[in-house]
C-alpha positions as CSV (number, residue, x, y, z in Angstrom):
1,M,-11.0,45.4,-55.5
2,K,-9.8,42.0,-54.1
3,N,-8.9,41.7,-50.5
4,P,-5.1,41.1,-50.2
5,W,-5.5,39.3,-46.8
6,I,-7.4,36.4,-48.3
7,K,-5.0,35.9,-51.2
8,K,-3.1,32.6,-51.2
9,N,0.5,32.8,-50.2
10,P,2.6,30.0,-51.8
11,L,5.4,30.3,-49.2
12,M,3.0,30.0,-46.3
13,S,1.2,27.1,-48.0
14,M,4.5,25.2,-48.4
15,W,5.5,25.9,-44.8
16,M,2.1,24.8,-43.5
17,S,2.2,21.6,-45.6
18,G,5.6,20.7,-44.2
19,A,4.6,21.5,-40.6
20,N,1.5,19.4,-41.0
21,A,3.6,16.5,-42.3
22,V,5.9,16.7,-39.3
23,V,3.1,17.0,-36.8
24,G,1.3,14.1,-38.4
25,A,4.3,11.8,-38.3
26,A,4.9,12.7,-34.6
27,R,1.3,12.1,-33.7
28,S,1.2,8.7,-35.4
29,R,4.4,7.7,-33.6
30,A,3.0,8.8,-30.2
31,T,-0.3,7.0,-30.9
32,A,1.5,3.8,-31.9
33,E,3.7,3.9,-28.7
34,G,0.6,4.4,-26.6
35,K,-1.1,1.4,-28.2
36,R,2.0,-0.7,-27.6
37,Q,2.1,0.3,-24.0
38,A,-1.6,-0.4,-23.5
39,A,-1.2,-3.8,-25.1
40,T,1.8,-4.6,-22.8
41,M,-0.1,-3.5,-19.7
42,M,-3.1,-5.6,-20.7
43,T,-0.9,-8.7,-21.3
44,K,0.9,-8.3,-18.0
45,G,-2.4,-7.7,-16.1
46,A,-3.9,-10.9,-17.6
47,K,-0.8,-12.9,-16.7
48,Q,-0.9,-11.6,-13.1
49,V,-4.6,-12.5,-12.7
50,A,-4.0,-15.9,-14.2
51,S,-1.0,-16.6,-11.9
52,F,-3.0,-15.3,-8.9
53,W,-5.9,-17.6,-9.4
54,S,-3.9,-20.6,-10.5
55,G,-1.6,-20.2,-7.5
56,A,-4.6,-20.0,-5.2
57,L,-6.0,-23.3,-6.5
58,M,-2.7,-25.2,-6.4
59,A,-0.7,-26.0,-3.3
60,A,2.6,-24.4,-2.9
61,P,5.5,-26.7,-4.1
62,P,7.7,-28.1,-1.3
63,P,11.0,-26.3,-0.8
64,K,13.9,-27.9,-2.5
65,K,16.5,-29.4,-0.1
66,R,20.1,-28.4,-0.7
67,K,22.6,-31.1,-1.0
68,R,25.5,-30.8,1.5
69,R,28.9,-32.0,0.6
């Protein structure tokens, strides 16, 4: 006699396939957003480091004088 608990259920199979597709899409969107944020943070950090070291090597520009009328 076959065990009814291990028999394939077509409704459950379709539901699980749909759920897996939704979860996969959400996971890929979250991963892509995380990668975008990481890339943005790395770019901003590199710009800050470059501006810090280039600012330390260069003298501060003289303040601009306002013209009075």
